[in-house]
C-alpha positions, 0 to 999 in steps of 0.5 A, a space after each residue: 716147340 723144339 724143331 730138329 733138322 735132317 738132310 734128305 738122304 736114303 736114311 730119311 727117304 721114308 720120312 720125306 715120302 710119308 710127309 709129302 705122301 700125306 699131301 699126294 706128293 704135293 699134287 704129284 710134284 714130289 719137288 721135281 717141278 723145277 728139275 724138269 721141262 714142263 712136258 716131262 714133269 706133267 707126263 710123269 706127274 705122280 708116281 713117275 716124279 716120286 721115282 725120279 726124286 728117289 733116283 736123285 737121292 739114291 744117286 747121292 744128291 741131298 735135295 733138301 732138309 726135313 724138319 722134325 718135331 717130337 721125332 716126326 717129320 713136319 716140314 720140308 724145304 727143297 733146295 740145292 745148287 741152281 744148276 739142278 733146276 734148269 727151268 729157273 733159267 726161263 723164269 722172268 723173275 728168278 733167272 740168273 743175273 750173274 755167274 755166281 754159284 747160288 743155292 736155290 730154295 725152290 719150296 718150303 711146305 707144311 711148316 707154317 701150319 705145323 708151327 701154328 699148331 705148336 705140335 702140342 695143342 693140336 686143333 684136332 683136340 677141339 674137333 667134333 664129328 657130326 652128320 653132314 647137312 645139305 648145305 655142306 655139299 660144296 665142301 663135301 664135293 671138294 673133299 670127295 674129289 680129293 679122296 677119290 683121286 680125281 675120279 669124281 670130277 672126271 665123272 661129273 664133267 661128263 654128266 654136267 650140263 654144257 658150260 656148267 662148272 664141274 664142282 658146282 655140278 658135283 655139289 648139286 649131286 652131293 646135295 641130293 639124296 639119290 646117289 651113294 655120294 649124297 650128304 646123307 651118307 657123310 659125316 664131317 669133322 668140324 673145328 671151330 665151325 669149319 669143316 676139317 674133314 669128311 667121311 663118306 660111308 655106308 653098308 653095302 647091299 647083300 647080295 651085291 648086284 653089279 648089273 651089266 659091268 659093260 655099262 659102268 664107266 671103265 675107270 670105276 668098273 674095277 672098283 664096283 667089281 671089288 665092292 661086290 666081293 665084300 657084300 654087307 660090309 661097311 664101306 668107307 667110300 671116301 675119307 679126306 682131310 682139308 689141306 689146312 688140317 692135315 697132320 692133326 689126327 683128323 683122318 684117324 678120328 674119322 676112321 674111328 668114327 667109321 668103326 663106330 658106325 660099322 658096329 652100329 650097323 651090325 656089320 662084321 667087316 669094314 672095307 675100303 679101296 685105296 691106290 697101292 701107290 698112295 703109300 701114306 694112306 696105305 700105311 695108315 689103314 694097315 696100322 688101323 688093322 686093314 689087310 689087303 683082300 683083293 686088287 685090280 688094275 687102275 684104269 688111267 684117266 686124264 689127271 690120274 695121279 697113280 698107276 698100278 693097282 687099286 687095293 681092296 682092304 678089309 678089317 673084321 669088326 665085332 658088331 654091337 649086340 
């Protein structure tokens, strides 16, 4: 494998955004952690940090280096003059020991996994898809929460028994058969016996009855409203790839499985909902033929990584005759 390298500038910003966007900007950090006080960093976690990094690049800073393999960005190293990172001054292990000029390397991400895969013999080539099982519930709950931008854990926390671990409760819900989040509605991508990704989807009822909207939690009310706009469609409720397997085509493979399942169900439309600010996912869905059908404002909740709108995206699909 041959790597090439480019500095992060306005010319390569889209590559940086695509690379980190696939990892939710590294949980909303966008490499602003050491540049800001923790309260400021936390306050703008997500889109605010992305805009802040974009402003640094637009101002002429070169805050790091991108690595490329076969023309695509595969790794990122954040670095720059030490004075760019004032929080290092408070570190017990990395604070200055003299007044010498120092180039600080504050993060290296994605490179190890990509190099191990050699960018040629991808593990995705060995990946198979199967129906989920009840015993998959803990991993399914984890991936559903990733795909749901933290909303599942937010709701599970309010439903769990006092003192019960939120994700354990979520796994218990997934292991059941009553809710839409049940394992019976899920498929998993498996590589060498390890779950690499998850697809949760099913055909929406037609007609779609929302029931009293004021009884639905505010954070998901707009999602239910948009689901009701596409009755009878095959709904991709959630799709997520394990962090160790991203960049290997697992997500695309799962979306192709959604196409097959939709056709088997004789649905003529597929639908999904994505945050407009989730640029990487938005671009993937557009490449797969999805178009924006409707939008609703995101209702923020603690830890919500996005602001702006939810997008309902749809794609026409010919059913199997």
